[in-house]
Rosetta silent file (secondary structure, phi, psi, omega in degrees, C-alpha in Angstrom):
SEQUENCE: MAVEARIRELGSRHQNLDKAIQDELSRPAADTVKLKELKRQKLRLKEEIQALGSQAH
SCORE:     score description
SCORE:     0.000 S_00000001
   1 L     0.000  -25.180  178.624  115.493   15.656   11.066 S_00000001
   2 H   -68.745  -29.540  172.722  114.570   19.310   10.539 S_00000001
   3 H   -61.157  -37.818 -178.977  113.318   18.380    7.074 S_00000001
   4 H   -72.580  -39.836  177.380  111.047   15.752    8.431 S_00000001
   5 H   -63.356  -40.619  179.877  109.680   18.164   11.083 S_00000001
   6 H   -64.324  -37.872  175.980  109.126   20.756    8.414 S_00000001
   7 H   -58.840  -50.893 -177.184  107.230   18.197    6.285 S_00000001
   8 H   -60.881  -43.406 -177.652  105.059   17.329    9.295 S_00000001
   9 H   -64.278  -42.446 -174.053  104.344   21.039    9.948 S_00000001
  10 H   -73.680  -32.374  172.116  103.402   21.730    6.399 S_00000001
  11 H   -57.303  -38.813 -172.686  101.252   18.441    6.299 S_00000001
  12 H   -73.906  -38.131  174.923   99.322   19.724    9.354 S_00000001
  13 H   -65.581  -38.713  176.964   98.837   23.130    7.540 S_00000001
  14 H   -59.486  -47.835 -179.626   97.703   21.252    4.431 S_00000001
  15 H   -63.290  -43.591  173.307   95.088   19.344    6.413 S_00000001
  16 H   -53.019  -54.158 -179.091   93.920   22.618    8.025 S_00000001
  17 H   -61.099  -35.787  177.265   93.455   24.201    4.695 S_00000001
  18 H   -62.420  -40.078 -178.782   91.597   21.129    3.451 S_00000001
  19 H   -72.543  -45.617 -178.754   89.212   21.402    6.319 S_00000001
  20 H   -60.173  -36.176  173.325   88.704   25.190    5.677 S_00000001
  21 H   -64.631  -49.557  174.584   87.929   24.394    2.064 S_00000001
  22 H   -53.098  -48.396 -179.102   85.364   21.787    3.089 S_00000001
  23 H   -56.387  -48.342  179.919   83.802   24.187    5.582 S_00000001
  24 H   -62.136  -39.260 -178.837   83.514   26.816    2.977 S_00000001
  25 H   -61.153  -34.603 -171.551   82.025   24.376    0.339 S_00000001
  26 H   -74.725  -11.310 -179.108   79.327   23.354    2.990 S_00000001
  27 L   -77.890  145.633 -176.810   78.136   26.926    3.259 S_00000001
  28 L   -61.466  -35.194  176.784   75.007   27.735    1.320 S_00000001
  29 L  -123.526   79.735  177.580   76.773   30.704   -0.475 S_00000001
  30 L   -57.530  133.338 -179.090   80.365   29.685   -0.724 S_00000001
  31 L   -84.339  107.554 -177.529   82.763   32.542   -1.296 S_00000001
  32 H   -67.653  -28.048  178.485   84.453   31.563   -4.597 S_00000001
  33 H   -68.492  -48.882 -179.456   87.303   34.145   -4.090 S_00000001
  34 H   -65.609  -39.665  176.526   88.128   32.641   -0.718 S_00000001
  35 H   -65.556  -32.575 -178.719   87.944   29.182   -1.991 S_00000001
  36 H   -65.795  -48.176  179.703   90.329   29.895   -4.896 S_00000001
  37 H   -58.748  -46.401  177.601   92.770   31.457   -2.373 S_00000001
  38 H   -62.102  -39.812  175.028   92.589   28.530   -0.071 S_00000001
  39 H   -64.999  -33.388 -178.224   93.031   26.038   -2.843 S_00000001
  40 H   -70.870  -39.371  175.434   96.041   28.054   -4.153 S_00000001
  41 H   -64.162  -41.821 -175.915   97.538   28.036   -0.727 S_00000001
  42 H   -67.310  -37.178  177.933   96.872   24.320   -0.291 S_00000001
  43 H   -66.055  -42.586  173.718   98.590   23.642   -3.703 S_00000001
  44 H   -59.784  -41.696  173.758  101.686   25.652   -2.686 S_00000001
  45 H   -59.543  -42.823 -178.656  101.984   23.636    0.485 S_00000001
  46 H   -66.876  -38.178  178.615  101.681   20.371   -1.428 S_00000001
  47 H   -60.874  -43.800 -179.824  104.346   21.463   -3.919 S_00000001
  48 H   -60.981  -47.142 -176.977  106.679   22.452   -0.962 S_00000001
  49 H   -57.883  -44.042  179.566  105.980   19.187    0.837 S_00000001
  50 H   -62.180  -49.660  174.337  106.899   17.234   -2.472 S_00000001
  51 H   -55.213  -47.324  177.719  110.047   19.220   -2.843 S_00000001
  52 H   -66.866  -38.796 -176.804  111.248   18.637    0.684 S_00000001
  53 H   -67.441  -35.672  175.170  110.242   14.902    0.431 S_00000001
  54 H   -65.503  -31.474  178.798  112.496   14.605   -2.588 S_00000001
  55 H   -76.065  -31.668 -174.530  115.434   16.269   -0.730 S_00000001
  56 H   -77.000  -21.414 -179.026  114.981   13.973    2.298 S_00000001
  57 L   -95.099    0.000    0.000  115.507   10.856    0.282 S_00000001
């Protein structure tokens, strides 16, 4: 059960990062450095979710 809870937590953080990316993109002068870092964090979370998902099965 702990793995599923961790996956849900990471999924929530992934969604929050997605929203932050969309918010930044909607700004007239989006900060490309900030966008790059947000996308990097989102990718790390996705990879961790996939790794945990394969362990759970």
